[in-house]
C-alpha positions in Angstrom: -13.4 -23.4 -20.7 -10.8 -21.5 -18.6 -8.0 -23.7 -17.4 -5.2 -22.6 -15.1 -2.1 -24.7 -14.3 -0.1 -23.6 -11.3 3.1 -25.5 -10.8 6.4 -24.1 -9.5 8.3 -26.1 -12.2 5.9 -25.7 -15.0 5.6 -27.4 -17.5 6.8 -30.4 -15.4 4.4 -33.2 -16.0 1.6 -30.9 -17.2 3.2 -29.5 -20.4 1.7 -32.1 -22.8 -1.7 -31.8 -21.2 -1.7 -28.0 -21.4 -0.7 -28.2 -25.0 -3.4 -30.7 -25.8 -6.1 -28.7 -24.1 -5.0 -25.6 -26.0 -5.7 -27.3 -29.3 -9.4 -26.8 -28.6 -10.0 -23.2 -29.5 -12.9 -23.0 -26.9 -10.3 -23.5 -24.1 -8.3 -20.7 -22.6 -5.2 -22.3 -21.1 -3.1 -20.2 -18.7 0.0 -21.4 -16.8 1.7 -19.9 -13.7 5.1 -21.1 -12.7 8.2 -19.9 -10.8 10.4 -17.6 -12.9 13.7 -19.1 -13.9 16.3 -17.8 -16.4 15.5 -18.6 -20.0 12.4 -20.6 -19.1 9.4 -20.2 -21.3 6.6 -22.5 -22.4 5.8 -21.1 -25.8 3.1 -23.2 -27.3 0.2 -22.1 -29.5 -2.9 -21.2 -27.4 -1.1 -21.4 -24.1 -0.5 -18.1 -22.1 2.3 -18.4 -19.7 2.9 -16.2 -16.6 5.6 -16.4 -14.0 5.9 -15.4 -10.4 9.1 -14.3 -8.6 11.1 -16.9 -6.8 10.5 -16.6 -3.1 13.2 -15.2 -0.9 15.3 -17.6 1.1 14.5 -18.4 4.7 16.9 -16.7 7.1 19.5 -18.7 9.0 17.5 -17.7 12.1 14.6 -19.9 11.0 14.7 -23.3 12.7 16.0 -26.0 10.4 12.8 -28.0 10.6 10.7 -25.0 9.5 12.8 -23.8 6.6 10.9 -25.9 4.0 7.5 -24.8 5.4 8.7 -21.2 5.4 9.9 -21.4 1.8 6.5 -22.9 0.8 4.6 -20.2 2.6 6.7 -17.6 0.8 6.0 -19.3 -2.5 2.3 -19.3 -1.8 2.4 -15.6 -1.1 4.1 -15.0 -4.5 1.5 -17.1 -6.3 -1.3 -15.1 -4.5 0.3 -11.9 -5.7 0.6 -13.2 -9.3 -3.0 -14.4 -9.3 -4.2 -11.0 -8.0 -2.3 -9.3 -10.8 -3.7 -11.7 -13.4 -7.3 -11.0 -12.2 -6.8 -7.3 -12.9 
């Protein structure tokens, strides 16, 4: 079975689950998280990929929309990473 974990702060609450699922050699476990310095999830059977941290919203963005803008930018980075993984 192919299993993909997408979480900006991977491993977060999913690390142990990913590790447990990877114990079964029939599973292919892949993770995708936001790239941070010195952050790796090196566990046997788990393939980890990272996407670039999204750019910061400009100061021109309305304060109420900054979080939404950041999350849209994060979604775009995840999309780009998933397209690259597919290739």
